[in-house]
N, C-alpha and C positions, 0 to 999 in steps of 0.2 A: 449631054442639056437633060436630060429626063432627070438625070441625078440632081443638077444646082436647081431644076425644079422641087423635087423632093425637099431637098436642103431647104429653100426660100416658104417653103409652107411649113415644116416643121420651125423653121424659126418665128416663121407670124404666129404658128398657133402655141407656141411657147411664149411670148410676148402676150397674143389675150390670155392665156392662163398667167402669168408673173404678175403683170400692175395690177388684180383686184385683188389678189391676193397681199402683194404688198399693201397696198392701200388699207385693206380690211384688218392684217399687222400693225401698219402703224398706227391705226385710229383707237385699237384696244390698249395701243402702249401710253398713246398720250390720257387715256383714260386713268388708267392704273398709275400714268405720273400724277396724276392732279388728285388722284383721291389718297396717294403717301405724301405729297407736300399737305394737304388738309389737316391730314391727321397729324404730321410733325408739327406745323403751326400750331394746332390746338394743346400739343400734349407741353410746345415749349410758352408757348401763354398763361400755363399754369405755375410752371416751376422753370422760371429763364435762367435760373441762378444753378441747378444741374445742370442743363446741355451748355452753360456757358465755361462751366467748369472741366466738362469732359473734352470740349473743344480745343480748351488752354491746355487739357493734357496731353491728346493729341496731336496739339501740335508742338509742346517743348520734348515729347516724345520724339517727332519727325526730324527736329533741331539734331537732336542728341546724336539719332543713327544718321544724318548726314554727317555729320561733323566728325562721325566715327567711321565712315565711310573715307572722310577726305585724311584722316590722320593713317590710315592702314592700306592707303593706298602704295603700288609699289612704285611710283612714278616720282619722279623730282620735279624739280621747277624748270628745267628745260623744255618748249617747246615741241623737241623734236623726241623728247625721252620714249622708248618702246615698252617701259615698263616690263623686263623681261622678270620671268618668274625667280629663273636659278642661270643668273649668270656670272660669269668666272671672273674670279678676283682680280687677272690682269691677263697683262697678252704679250708679248712676245713678237716685235715685228722686225725683220729685218730687209735693208735695203741697200742695194747693190750702188753703184759708185753714178749710174745713171740715174736714179732716181733719185738722188742726192742733188743731180746739178740739176734735174725739172722742179726742184722746193726750193722755195723759198725758205733763210735760215729762220726759224721759231723760238731758237733753244740758246739761252747764254748759261754759262755754268751747270749744264749738264739737265737742271729740272726747270721744266717750264711751267707753264701754270695751271693752277688747283690746290685743292686743300692738301697737299702731298707734307708731311712732315717725317722725316725721318732718321735714324739717329744717326749720329757722323760716321759709325766704324759700318753700321748696315751698307749705306750709302756706297766707302768704298769699296765693299765685298761687292756688290749688285754691280758697280762699275767694272770691276776687273772682269766678274764670270760675262755682262757684256759685250765687255771688249775681245775678249775671248771669244763669244760667236758671231761678233761682227764680221762680216766680206770685209777682201781687202776694198778700201778707199770706198766704201761704203761706211754704214752705220745700223748699230741695233737700237730698238728705242722698245720700252716697256711702259707699257702704261697700263696704270691702274685703273680698278673701274668700278662703281658704288654697287649695291646689289640690283640695282636697274638698271644694269649695264653701260651708264652712261660713262664717258672718261672724268675721273677724278683727278688726272695727274699724270704726265710724263717724264720717265727719264730715255734720255740722248744720250747714248757713248757713240762715239766716232771709233770706225775699227783703226787698223795698223793700215799707215799711209806706206803705199808700194813707193821702193826706191826708182825713181827713173835714172836711164842712164844718160849721161852728159857725154853728148858728142863732140870733140876736138875737131 
């Protein structure tokens, strides 16, 4: 109980000392701002063209810096983009038979959506290699990624089909 009383006394003393100090500091800041405003206003009345051109120069440089920042950002137009610094160029995913059954088919003829343009020979080589990697009754998915880490295109190749025995 004594500690609580001491704590309340300390908080009250701190408040009594704090509020006059804040009031004094705020009054001095307001006086300084008024003096600076009067000085700047008098200077601008003497030669407004100079200060107008300085303001225009600062505005143009701020706009140029903003445009430069937008052009050099790592993020693409995707709202879910992470903007990774050093993302991998591609990613290989091996999906088993259960995963293939649970997912809806999104791909026809191997390549799905994206900006993917491969030469015909390379396309066949990649498909052959992925077919070798794919699990039985599953598929292998090669996901091409941009520098920011977003998916640019996909190459899906089904694996070898397991022969089911026909019972008579």
